[in-house]
C-alpha positions, 0 to 999 in steps of 0.5 A: 514684796515691794509693797510691804513696809520695811522693804528698804531694811538691810538683808538679814542674810546676804543676797548672793545665794538668791542672786545665783538662783535667780540667774540660774532661772533666767538662763533656763527661762524659769520664774523665780519660784520654779527656779528655786524648786529646780535648784534644790535637787540640782544643788543637792547633787552638786553638794553630794558630788563635792563631798564625795570628791573631798572625801575621796581626795582625803581618804582615797577610799571609794567606800568611805567617800560614798558613805561620806557623801550619803551622811550629810544628805540623809543626816536627819534620818540617820540620826532619828532612825526614821526611814519614813521621809526617805520612803515617802520621797521614793514613793513620790509623795514627800511628807515634808519631814526633815529629809534633806537639810538642803531642801530649805531656803536657797542659802543653805544649799548655796553655802554648802556648795561654796564651802565644800568647793572651797574645802576641796580646793584648799586641800588639793592646792595646799596639801596635795600639791608639792608646790602651790600655783599662784592662780589657783591660790587666787581662785581659792581666795575668790571663792572664800571671799564670795562666801561672805556674800552668801553667809558670814558663817561659812566665810568665818569657817573657811577663814579659820581653816585658812588661818589654821593652815597658815599656822600649820605651814609656818610651824612646818617651815614650808614658806612657799605654801604659807605665802600661797595661803596668805595670798588666798586669805588676802584675796578672800578679804 
């Protein structure tokens, strides 16, 4: 709110997540509150799709991929063994329980999209391919770098994944992949 005192204080979290949702709302001609509500279901769909793609790339198993995609989305209910929020959602009257972690503010869902997209690209580019492509290494770096403007926690995690991958390929003496990961990390900075 522009009339509140302290409106000029720096953001507690970087504003890219909210900016993405605001741009999405402008594109489909929705006001910000409705764009945030609509984006929740769309972002959970993309998160589930990215987790499925990552799990399938890692395991090659359809069943394992489907389970891997379902666990983060239904996580709280699986831990608490409480199907009530899920059943309430299916009935069309959500109880507000901890059904979907990603239904909170905008940043967790946008951060998860960036994280799982980065993990998928890192795995496909550096671990599946025989030789890394320069432009894809730059894309990985750009996505990892953009996560700093969504949340520093995801950025730190992805940076650590790149560092550990770099060390792994140095130990394996695979210098072409080491150089590509170094390029991604440099672009991400």
